[in-house]
C-alpha positions in Angstrom: -79.0 -2.7 38.6 -78.0 -0.5 41.5 -76.8 3.0 40.6 -73.7 4.7 42.0 -72.8 8.3 42.7 -71.2 8.4 39.3 -74.4 7.2 37.6 -76.4 9.9 39.4 -73.8 12.6 38.5 -74.0 11.6 34.8 -77.8 11.8 34.7 -77.8 15.1 36.6 -75.7 16.7 33.8 -78.8 16.7 31.6 -81.0 18.3 34.2 -81.3 22.1 34.4 -83.3 22.7 37.6 -83.7 21.2 41.0 -86.4 21.9 43.5 -84.9 22.8 46.9 -87.1 22.0 49.9 -86.7 23.5 53.3 -88.8 23.6 56.4 -90.3 27.0 57.2 -90.5 28.5 60.7 -94.2 27.4 60.8 -93.3 23.8 60.0 -94.5 23.9 56.4 -92.4 22.7 53.5 -91.1 25.4 51.2 -90.0 24.5 47.7 -88.3 26.7 45.2 -86.5 26.0 41.8 -82.8 26.4 41.7 -80.5 26.3 38.7 -78.4 23.1 38.3 -76.9 24.9 35.2 -75.6 21.6 33.7 -72.1 22.8 34.1 -71.3 21.2 37.4 -70.0 17.7 38.1 -72.0 16.3 41.0 -69.7 14.8 43.7 -72.2 14.7 46.6 -72.3 18.5 47.0 -74.6 20.9 45.2 -74.0 24.6 45.1 -76.7 27.3 44.4 -76.5 31.1 44.6 -79.2 33.0 46.3 -80.0 36.4 47.8 -79.3 36.5 51.6 -82.5 38.3 52.5 -84.9 35.5 51.5 -87.1 33.1 53.4 -85.1 30.2 52.0 -81.8 31.4 53.6 -83.6 32.0 56.9 -85.1 28.5 56.7 -81.7 26.9 56.1 -80.0 28.9 58.9 -82.8 27.7 61.3 -83.0 24.1 60.1 -80.3 22.8 57.7 -82.1 19.6 56.7 -83.1 19.9 53.1 -84.0 17.9 50.1 -83.4 18.4 46.3 -85.6 16.8 43.7 -84.8 16.5 40.0 -87.0 15.4 37.2 -85.8 14.5 33.7 -87.8 14.4 30.5 -90.2 11.5 30.2 -92.4 10.0 27.6 -90.8 11.9 24.6 -89.9 9.5 21.8 -89.9 6.6 24.2 -87.6 8.1 26.8 -88.0 6.7 30.3 -88.9 9.0 33.1 -86.2 10.1 35.5 -86.5 11.2 39.1 -83.7 11.8 41.5 -84.1 13.0 45.1 -81.2 14.0 47.4 -81.6 14.3 51.1 -79.0 16.3 52.9 -78.0 19.3 54.9 -77.3 22.8 53.7 -75.1 25.6 54.9 -74.9 29.3 53.9 -71.5 30.3 52.5 -70.5 34.0 52.5 -66.9 33.5 51.3 -66.2 35.5 48.0 -63.4 33.0 47.1 -66.1 30.3 47.1 -68.3 32.5 45.0 -65.6 32.8 42.4 -64.9 29.0 42.5 -68.6 28.2 41.8 -69.6 31.1 39.5 -70.6 30.0 36.0 -71.5 32.0 32.9 -75.2 32.8 32.7 -75.6 33.6 36.4 -75.3 37.3 35.5 -78.9 37.0 34.3 -80.0 37.0 38.0 -76.9 38.9 39.5 -75.6 41.4 37.0 -72.8 42.5 39.4 -71.5 38.9 39.6 -69.8 37.8 42.8 -69.7 41.4 43.9 -73.6 41.5 44.2 -74.6 42.9 47.6 -76.3 40.2 49.8 -75.2 37.4 47.5 -74.8 34.0 49.3 -73.9 30.5 48.2 -75.9 27.5 49.4 -73.9 24.3 49.8 -76.1 21.2 50.0 -74.2 18.1 51.1 -76.1 15.0 50.1 -76.5 12.3 52.6 -78.9 9.9 50.7 -79.8 9.6 47.1 -83.0 8.1 45.7 -83.7 7.4 42.1 -86.2 5.9 39.7 -86.2 5.8 35.9 -89.2 3.6 35.2 -87.2 0.4 35.5 -84.3 0.9 38.0 -85.1 2.3 41.4 -83.2 2.4 44.7 -81.3 4.5 47.1 -77.9 4.7 48.7 -76.0 6.6 51.4 -73.8 9.2 49.5 -71.1 9.3 52.2 -70.5 5.6 51.9 -70.1 6.0 48.1 -67.8 9.0 48.4 -65.7 7.2 51.0 -65.4 4.0 49.0 -64.3 6.1 45.9 -61.7 8.0 47.9 -60.4 4.9 49.7 -59.7 3.3 46.4 -57.3 6.2 45.3 
């Protein structure tokens, strides 16, 4: 059975971390873990806080094409594996109003000054294609088509 954006969003609620992949200035692929924090409803956009003076931010500003990979628990008590990959484009957001809109409790662990942390930025990843596999179902879909079909039905 083919999954939808809503199916992906529901499964992502149980996943705490994503791996964000960028292309470095030398052409290599750089990966780093980013908190999905389980408190966000996925709608095609993912939001992550970061420090501005990092290679990841420089990578995104140079080449916005990124991917996110998520892995759920597998093999425990008969659970099926879960893999989700999102291809998309990223942008760096420096708007404090957006910081406030996306800030969740627990982020103070990394940024004790909250949204007033110097050099804090927000990374917005807009998904373009989603891939999934759970041991039985696998497939992919264009996220924009799914978002458009949902909004057109309103």
